[in-house]
C-alpha positions as a printed Julia matrix, in Angstrom:
469×3 Matrix{Float64}:
 -252.77  -42.76  102.9
 -250.33  -42.33  100.01
 -246.81  -43.61   99.6
 -244.3   -42.73  102.3
 -241.18  -40.86  101.18
 -237.89  -40.37  103.02
 -235.69  -37.25  102.97
 -232.27  -37.0   104.65
 -229.93  -34.05  105.18
 -226.45  -34.54  106.66
 -223.82  -31.98  107.69
 -220.61  -31.83  109.7
 -220.79  -29.88  112.97
 -217.7   -28.4   114.68
 -218.41  -29.68  118.24
 -219.2   -33.03  119.86
 -222.63  -34.66  119.78
 -223.41  -33.72  123.39
 -222.99  -30.02  122.52
 -225.1   -30.36  119.36
 -227.88  -32.05  121.32
 -227.69  -29.46  124.12
 -228.05  -26.62  121.6
 -231.23  -28.18  120.21
 -232.61  -28.89  123.68
 -232.38  -25.31  124.95
 -235.12  -22.69  124.86
 -235.25  -20.83  121.56
 -233.98  -23.59  119.25
 -237.31  -23.83  117.43
 -237.33  -20.08  116.76
 -233.66  -20.02  115.81
 -234.19  -22.65  113.13
 -237.13  -21.0   111.35
 -236.09  -19.72  107.91
 -236.63  -15.95  107.55
 -238.58  -16.35  104.31
 -241.16  -18.61  106.01
 -244.15  -17.17  107.88
 -244.26  -19.12  111.17
 -245.9   -17.95  114.39
 -245.86  -19.95  117.64
 -249.42  -19.96  118.98
 -249.0   -22.29  121.95
 -246.21  -24.26  123.59
 -246.6   -27.01  126.16
 -243.22  -27.7   127.76
 -239.71  -26.74  126.66
 -236.78  -28.55  125.14
 -236.91  -31.87  123.3
 -238.4   -34.08  126.02
 -241.04  -36.62  125.11
 -244.51  -35.11  125.22
 -243.46  -31.5   124.55
 -245.98  -30.03  122.13
 -245.97  -26.9   119.98
 -248.77  -25.29  117.98
 -247.79  -22.93  115.17
 -249.51  -20.99  112.43
 -247.8   -21.34  109.05
 -248.5   -20.13  105.54
 -248.46  -22.43  102.54
 -248.3   -19.87   99.78
 -251.1   -17.42  100.66
 -253.01  -20.02  102.73
 -252.64  -19.9   106.55
 -252.59  -23.31  108.22
 -252.35  -24.67  111.76
 -249.59  -27.17  112.53
 -249.3   -29.19  115.74
 -246.1   -31.16  116.46
 -245.17  -33.32  119.45
 -241.86  -34.84  120.56
 -242.24  -38.62  120.76
 -238.7   -39.94  121.33
 -235.6   -38.6   123.03
 -232.2   -40.2   123.61
 -230.07  -37.5   125.29
 -226.91  -36.77  123.37
 -227.88  -38.64  120.22
 -231.49  -38.47  119.03
 -234.91  -36.85  119.31
 -238.02  -37.1   117.2
 -241.16  -35.09  116.54
 -244.32  -36.0   114.69
 -247.05  -33.92  113.1
 -250.35  -34.38  114.93
 -252.16  -31.83  112.79
 -251.0   -30.04  109.67
 -250.6   -30.03  105.9
 -249.07  -33.53  105.48
 -250.82  -36.88  105.8
 -247.74  -38.03  107.71
 -244.65  -36.24  108.98
 -242.07  -37.86  111.25
 -238.86  -35.89  111.78
 -235.91  -37.66  113.43
 -232.86  -35.64  114.46
 -229.7   -37.75  114.9
 -226.18  -36.75  115.89
 -223.09  -38.82  116.51
 -219.42  -38.2   117.15
 -216.99  -38.91  114.33
 -213.61  -40.51  114.82
 -211.89  -37.54  113.16
 -213.58  -35.05  115.49
 -216.79  -33.11  115.37
 -220.26  -34.47  114.82
 -222.4   -35.66  111.95
 -225.87  -34.12  112.18
 -228.63  -35.91  110.31
 -232.22  -34.8   109.82
 -234.47  -37.58  108.53
 -238.02  -36.74  107.48
 -240.53  -39.44  106.6
 -243.57  -37.87  105.0
 -246.68  -38.65  103.02
 -248.1   -35.98  100.75
 -251.71  -34.95  101.35
 -254.39  -36.1    98.96
 -256.62  -33.94   96.79
 -255.93  -30.3    95.95
 -253.36  -29.92   98.71
 -251.53  -32.93   97.36
 -251.22  -31.21   94.01
 -249.92  -28.04   95.72
 -247.43  -30.11   97.71
 -246.36  -32.08   94.64
 -243.08  -33.93   94.9
 -240.88  -31.32   93.24
 -242.25  -28.45   95.32
 -241.86  -30.39   98.57
 -238.28  -31.45   97.8
 -237.3   -27.9    96.91
 -238.86  -26.57  100.12
 -237.15  -29.24  102.25
 -233.75  -28.55  100.7
 -234.05  -24.77  101.21
 -235.19  -25.22  104.8
 -232.53  -27.7   105.88
 -229.72  -25.88  104.09
 -230.64  -22.87  106.22
 -231.13  -24.84  109.44
 -227.82  -26.67  109.18
 -225.94  -23.46  108.35
 -227.43  -21.66  111.37
 -226.71  -24.61  113.66
 -223.11  -24.95  112.49
 -222.24  -21.26  112.7
 -223.98  -20.72  116.04
 -222.12  -23.67  117.54
 -218.85  -22.32  116.17
 -219.47  -18.85  117.61
 -220.42  -20.16  121.03
 -217.49  -22.58  121.06
 -215.09  -19.64  120.56
 -215.98  -18.48  124.1
 -216.61  -21.89  125.66
 -214.03  -21.13  128.37
 -216.18  -18.26  129.67
 -219.03  -18.68  132.15
 -222.58  -18.39  130.74
 -224.03  -14.9   131.11
 -227.29  -13.49  132.38
 -228.17  -10.86  129.77
 -231.0    -8.32  129.77
 -232.3    -7.38  126.31
 -234.47   -4.36  125.5
 -236.23   -4.2   122.15
 -236.54   -7.99  122.25
 -239.51   -8.0   119.86
 -237.72   -6.08  117.1
 -235.87   -7.51  114.09
 -232.52   -7.82  115.88
 -233.87   -8.52  119.36
 -236.21  -11.34  118.3
 -233.24  -13.12  116.69
 -230.76  -12.29  119.47
 -232.83  -13.79  122.3
 -232.88  -17.36  120.87
 -229.28  -17.0   119.65
 -228.15  -16.34  123.24
 -230.44  -18.84  124.95
 -229.45  -21.73  122.66
 -225.83  -20.87  123.51
 -226.54  -21.54  127.17
 -227.03  -17.95  128.35
 -229.98  -16.75  130.43
 -231.93  -13.96  128.75
 -234.21  -11.55  130.58
 -236.36   -9.24  128.46
 -236.98   -5.61  129.38
 -240.71   -5.19  128.78
 -243.31   -2.47  129.05
 -246.47   -3.4   130.94
 -246.9    -6.53  133.03
 -243.71   -8.61  132.98
 -243.8   -12.37  132.46
 -241.62  -14.9   134.27
 -238.01  -13.72  134.18
 -238.87  -10.42  132.5
 -237.93   -7.0   133.88
 -240.49   -4.19  133.86
 -239.56   -0.73  132.69
 -241.45    2.36  131.57
 -238.87    4.63  129.91
 -241.52    7.18  128.96
 -242.22    7.7   132.65
 -238.59    7.4   133.71
 -239.3     4.19  135.63
 -237.3     0.97  136.01
 -237.59   -1.98  138.37
 -234.04   -1.63  139.72
 -234.2    -4.6   142.18
 -235.15   -6.89  139.27
 -231.91   -5.91  137.5
 -229.74   -7.51  140.17
 -227.73  -10.48  138.96
 -227.2    -9.25  135.41
 -223.81   -9.77  133.8
 -224.59   -7.74  130.67
 -227.24   -5.61  128.98
 -228.03   -5.33  125.28
 -230.11   -2.19  124.66
 -231.91   -2.26  121.3
 -235.17   -0.41  122.02
 -236.17    2.6   119.95
 -238.99    3.77  117.7
 -238.49    2.76  114.02
 -236.78    5.42  111.92
 -238.08    4.57  108.43
 -241.82    4.42  109.13
 -243.12    7.14  106.85
 -242.52   10.88  106.79
 -240.84   12.62  109.71
 -243.42   14.95  111.16
 -242.32   17.04  114.12
 -244.26   14.65  116.35
 -242.54   11.62  114.8
 -239.1    13.17  115.15
 -239.77   13.92  118.81
 -240.79   10.27  119.35
 -237.65    8.95  117.62
 -235.42   11.2   119.71
 -237.22   10.53  122.98
 -237.36    6.75  122.54
 -233.59    6.59  122.06
 -232.18    9.35  124.23
 -234.55    9.21  127.2
 -234.85    5.42  127.13
 -231.07    5.05  127.19
 -230.68    7.6   129.97
 -233.32    5.9   132.16
 -231.68    2.51  131.66
 -228.13    3.71  132.33
 -229.09    5.61  135.47
 -230.87    2.49  136.76
 -227.76    0.37  136.14
 -225.71    2.68  138.34
 -228.1     2.06  141.27
 -227.46   -1.69  141.29
 -225.4    -3.2   144.08
 -223.31   -4.95  141.41
 -223.7    -3.29  138.0
 -223.21   -5.4   134.86
 -219.76   -5.45  133.31
 -220.85   -4.48  129.82
 -223.61   -2.57  128.05
 -223.97   -3.07  124.29
 -226.11   -0.17  123.13
 -227.58    0.11  119.66
 -226.55    3.2   117.75
 -226.61    3.97  114.04
 -224.37    4.85  111.12
 -226.61    7.91  110.87
 -224.01    9.37  113.25
 -221.86   10.17  110.19
 -224.55   11.9   108.13
 -224.38   11.88  104.34
 -220.71   12.11  103.32
 -220.54   11.22   99.62
 -217.53    9.03   98.76
 -215.62    9.68  102.01
 -214.58    6.43  103.73
 -215.79    6.55  107.33
 -214.4     4.73  110.36
 -215.02    4.92  114.08
 -212.46    7.74  114.18
 -214.49    9.92  111.78
 -216.31   12.97  113.11
 -220.08   13.17  113.31
 -221.99   14.62  110.39
 -225.03   16.81  109.9
 -228.76   16.12  109.81
 -231.52   14.88  112.1
 -230.13   11.34  112.44
 -226.63   12.59  113.21
 -228.01   14.89  115.92
 -230.12   12.13  117.46
 -227.29    9.59  117.38
 -224.86   11.94  119.13
 -227.39   12.49  121.92
 -228.21    8.78  121.99
 -224.59    7.79  122.56
 -224.06   10.6   125.08
 -227.01    9.28  127.12
 -224.84    6.33  128.28
 -222.57    8.7   130.27
 -223.87    7.51  133.66
 -223.03    3.88  132.83
 -219.54    4.75  131.64
 -218.87    6.83  134.76
 -219.94    3.83  136.88
 -217.22    1.72  135.24
 -219.44   -0.25  132.87
 -217.79   -1.04  129.54
 -220.06    0.55  126.93
 -220.13   -0.46  123.26
 -222.02    1.79  120.82
 -223.05   -0.51  117.98
 -223.41    1.81  114.97
 -225.74   -0.31  112.88
 -225.82   -0.17  109.12
 -228.79   -1.38  107.03
 -229.57   -4.76  108.61
 -230.51   -7.3   105.93
 -232.99  -10.08  106.67
 -235.98  -11.4   104.78
 -237.78  -11.44  108.13
 -238.1    -7.66  108.41
 -236.49   -4.25  108.08
 -235.45   -2.6   104.84
 -235.05   -5.79  102.78
 -238.5    -7.11  103.63
 -240.02   -3.79  102.52
 -238.16   -3.94   99.2
 -238.97   -7.55   98.36
 -242.53   -7.23   97.0
 -241.47   -4.68   94.36
 -238.36   -6.63   93.36
 -240.19   -9.98   93.27
 -242.74   -8.39   90.94
 -239.95   -7.13   88.66
 -240.54   -3.51   89.65
 -237.37   -2.87   91.63
 -234.43   -0.72   90.7
 -232.04    1.97   91.83
 -233.07    4.84   94.09
 -232.12    8.29   92.84
 -229.0     8.08   90.7
 -227.94    4.92   92.59
 -224.45    6.27   93.26
 -224.97    6.77   97.01
 -223.02    4.35   99.2
 -225.04    1.81  101.16
 -223.38    0.31  104.23
 -225.24   -2.89  105.02
 -224.81   -5.87  107.34
 -226.25   -9.38  107.59
 -228.55   -9.94  110.57
 -226.42  -12.99  111.41
 -223.33  -10.8   111.67
 -225.16   -8.32  113.92
 -225.85  -11.23  116.28
 -222.21  -12.29  116.02
 -220.97   -8.76  116.72
 -223.17   -8.4   119.81
 -221.98  -11.77  121.11
 -218.36  -10.84  120.34
 -218.77   -7.51  122.12
 -220.11   -9.2   125.26
 -216.96  -11.29  125.6
 -214.23   -9.0   124.22
 -212.89   -6.58  126.88
 -210.87   -4.64  124.3
 -214.02   -3.62  122.43
 -215.51   -0.38  123.77
 -216.89    2.9   122.46
 -218.12    3.15  118.85
 -218.17   -0.04  116.78
 -219.39    0.1   113.19
 -221.78   -2.82  112.67
 -221.44   -2.96  108.9
 -220.06   -5.52  106.48
 -216.56   -4.82  105.13
 -217.86   -4.38  101.57
 -220.19   -1.39  101.27
 -221.86   -1.08   97.85
 -223.41    1.69   95.82
 -227.2     1.56   95.92
 -227.36    0.76   92.21
 -225.2    -2.34   92.8
 -227.43   -3.38   95.67
 -230.52   -3.21   93.45
 -228.79   -5.11   90.65
 -227.56   -7.86   93.01
 -230.97   -8.3    94.64
 -232.55   -8.62   91.21
 -229.99  -11.27   90.19
 -230.57  -13.31   93.35
 -234.34  -13.19   92.77
 -233.93  -13.82   89.02
 -235.89  -10.66   88.32
 -235.08   -7.51   86.34
 -234.18   -4.49   88.49
 -234.5    -1.66   85.99
 -237.37    0.45   87.36
 -235.78    3.47   89.06
 -237.29    5.53   91.86
 -236.28    9.13   91.06
 -234.87   11.33   93.82
 -237.7    13.8    93.25
 -240.26   11.06   93.95
 -238.4     9.99   97.1
 -238.47   13.55   98.43
 -242.13   13.99   97.49
 -243.16   10.72   99.12
 -240.96   10.68  102.22
 -239.6    14.18  102.68
 -236.68   14.53  105.1
 -236.8    10.84  106.05
 -236.3     9.75  102.44
 -233.59   12.32  101.85
 -231.51   11.06  104.8
 -232.18    7.31  104.76
 -232.66    6.55  101.05
 -230.63    9.21   99.25
 -227.88    9.78  101.83
 -224.44    8.31  101.15
 -222.26    6.73  103.87
 -219.3     4.48  103.02
 -218.62    3.0   106.46
 -215.87    0.53  107.4
 -215.89   -1.84  110.45
 -212.33   -1.09  111.59
 -212.86   -1.55  115.34
 -214.4    -5.02  115.04
 -211.83   -6.24  112.54
 -208.97   -4.88  114.65
 -210.2    -6.98  117.58
 -210.34  -10.1   115.39
 -214.04  -10.38  114.52
 -214.7   -12.53  111.45
 -217.76  -11.79  109.32
 -219.88  -14.77  108.39
 -221.4   -12.93  105.41
 -218.89  -10.4   104.05
 -220.39  -10.22  100.54
 -223.79   -8.82   99.59
 -224.75  -11.64   97.22
 -223.87  -14.27   99.85
 -226.0   -12.45  102.43
 -229.02  -12.14  100.16
 -228.81  -15.76   99.04
 -228.64  -16.94  102.65
 -231.6   -14.95  103.97
 -233.74  -15.63  100.88
 -232.97  -19.35  100.73
 -231.26  -19.1    97.36
 -227.88  -20.59   98.25
 -226.43  -23.52   96.3
 -224.36  -24.62   99.29
 -225.75  -26.95  101.9
 -225.92  -30.41  103.46
 -225.77  -33.71  101.61
 -229.33  -34.61  100.62
 -230.72  -38.08   99.94
 -234.19  -39.33   98.96
 -235.66  -42.81   99.09
């Protein structure tokens, strides 16, 4: 075995050590801490939390090479320390010790210590010292930022009782991040699933108009995110019917089921879309703006109207009009990355259309804020406060990736390739402002585009204090 090396990352956390430990010990912490630019899939899990003996098997990619990694918790001191070791994986040795302790001035110092030995042979050359240090710094900068901001957001509502929240669309881009965000905050999450439900899940079949109403009892809130993807190729008549049905009928089935409960939930946060406004050029759009024209505008009006039964039953309904959600893990940004990383990205059309975007982290924050803020109801624009023209978006992404972004995609090519879908989603212009959220006091974690892209791509220069020995 080669020489052992030691890496340390330290950051201040805004709550006491007990709260930091509890966050890590809850279900979903492993998933919450995985950087979006890393390909990590949990294959098997034996046990939950950070107790000694808990074991997790994951499939990771090292460059293009898939590898199996097995880790096991070997030490645990509640409130101050836990440790995991690699039993199988790319390193000859990997021992990761998580420490946290209260500081006299308040808050907690979180320390991640990794003792590792690089593999020998060809893998050792791949994992050479510089590459490994860079990867560790990117990973722990992300992990510490997520931990700190999640703790801060949950602490803002620490006086409220934990919620039992049902989530539909839990396997999608937003849902798969929301579930661990809520569970690590101490809330109980129950997924709405098609087919055979697992433990704690709730079965529903929106296509058949069916819902297991008795299983809904005990919910405090519902977050409804399910719906067929909009930007998956051309809109044939069949595809358009699926998009409409998955949103309108699914929402109607859910809302009618909620009204049959003996004690309906207090709040329903229902995904909607900025497509409500249509393409409006340079007009600045707020929640008070009228609906626009086009397929997406028509669908979104019907989608929001489908919650009528819930509103009539006294449930507070929030229509989260989502902008372009940015995450390296999926969605629009993930589709753009290969071209931009190869130096083949650039503006779409003339690039002057407004693009209203939002960080995935701020979507999670907005949903959480909506669950606990009684004054927030009706339409809520889930967009960052600084919309950009599409040309600026392309230029900024190129800068963050250190790649040129000068290869345009002409409007004629967009229409030829994608038809109506491309015309509405890629060439349409909507300059949307988040007035409702800001009026209620919501603070965006990532208000600027460059900051958002650097965070989700692991290109930020900010982070913990690192030390090597």
